[in-house]
N, C-alpha and C positions, 0 to 999 in steps of 0.2 A: 510156308516160309520160302525164302529165296534160295537158301542152301544151308547145309549143316557141316559141322566139323567135329573132330574127335581129338582127344589127347591121350597119349600113352597107350595107344593100341599097337599091338605087334602085327606082323605081316598076315597071320591067319585071321586075326580079329578084323583087320582092315578089309580083307577080302570078303568075309562074311557080311560085315557092315555095308560094304559097297553094294553087294548083291541085294540086300534087303532094301536099301535106298532106291536102287534101280527099279525094283518091284513096285515101289510106291511113287515113282516119278519124282523123287526128291533129290536134287543135285547134292553131291558129296564134294565139298570144295577144299577142305583143309584137314590135315592130320598133323598134330603137334607132337613131336617126340624128341627125346634126347638124341643128339646127333653131332658127333665131332670126330676128329682124327683118332680119338681114343675110345670110341664106342664100338661095340661089336655089331655085326650084321648090318652095316651101313648099306651095302648094295641090296640086300634083301628087303629092307624097309623102303628104300628109294624105289626099287622095282615095283613093290606092292602099291605104292602111291601112284606111280606112273600107270600101272594097270588099272587102278581104280579111277584115274582121271582127276586125282586131287593133288593139291600142292602141299609139299612138306615144309612145315615150319620147324626149324631146328633150334630147340632150346639148349642152352649150355654148350654153345659151339667152342667155348674155351675150356671145357671140362672142369668147371668150378674154379678156373684160374690156372690150372696145371699147365695149360698150353700157352700161357702168357709169357713164359720165359723168365718169370720173376721168382720161381721156386726151384730149389734143388735140395738134396739131402742135408746140406748145411744151412739151408734157409727155408724152413717149413713154416706153415701157418702157426700162429702162437699156440702155446699150450692151452688145452681146454677146447680148442676149435676142432670139431669132428673131422675137418679136412686134413688135419695134421697126420692122423694115423692112416687115412686113405692115401694121402700123398706119399707117405713113408713106404706103403706097399706098392704103389704104382710107379713111382719115379725110377727105381732101378731098371725095370724092364722097358721103360719109355725113353731111355737115354738115346738110343739110335734115332728114334723119331724126333725127339727134341733137338738133336744135332742137325738133322735134315731140315727141320722147321727153321732153325736159326740161320742155317746156310742159305736157304731160299729167301728168308727175310733180308739178309744182307745183300743178296744178289739183286733184289727188286727195290732195295732201299726203303723197306717197311719194317714194322715190328713183328715179332712172332704172333702177337694177338691179331694184328691186321691180316697176316697171311692165313692164319687158322680160320678167321671169319670169311675171308675171300675164298678160301678153298670150299667152304660150305656153300657159298654163292655159286661158285663154278660147278658144283655138283647139282645145281638146280634147286637148292633149298632157299628158304627165306630165314636167315639166322636171326635170333633175338638174344644177343649177348647181354649179360648183366653188366652193370657198372656201379661201383660203390661211391664214386665221386665224379666230379666234372672232368678231371684229367682223363680218367678211364673212358668216359663217354666220348670225349673228344678223340682219344686214341682209336676207339672203335669206329668212329666216322671215317677214319683213314683207310678203312677196309673197302670202301665203295668208290666208284668212279674209275676203276681199273680192273683188270682181270689177270690172274696168273696164266702163264702159258700152259698149253696142254702138257708139255714135258714136265713142268713144275708140279702140276696136279698129279700126274702119274708118279713122279718121284715121291711125293707125299703119300699117295695111295700105297705104294710099295713099302715105304717106311712104316705106315700105319698097320699094314697087314703083318708085318714082322713082330709087332708087339704081342707077346703071349698073354699077358695079364691086362685085360681091358678094363675100362670103367665098369663098375657094377651097374647092371641094368635095373631100370625101374621095374619093380615086381609086377606091375600091371601090363607091361609091354613085352612080356617074354613069349607070348604065343603069336 
């Protein structure tokens, strides 16, 4: 094969997999993991990908829509939607980050979604945001063709690091 990729591998698994592929002369090209301003261990997983020489594909860069700026404690996903309880748990601790995200978005004349996706691009990942409709897909396209300043990326990194309760990790990528 030309190359291989993995999904939901944690940093330790990535390292082991990379070593095995090197032993077999099989190029390791892609690692797809959940990666956003609200996921834990971002630097660790990105460093592991860089060490392995593979590209990180970041799924859910909008953290299931929580980083879109469309939700708050008074406006949660509808009853019965599993995101409702998750957002109820995450939103209180995410307020400083969301405030920073909105401020940066205003400063660069973009939406919070576009800034969150562009942040993932600036970190060296290939984000694959979801979209439920054409308007969301078009909004997501506004994340490309420009870059956040290094200062804005750092400001978002600091705000992200300050969030105590992060998005739950995929159980397969904890190692």
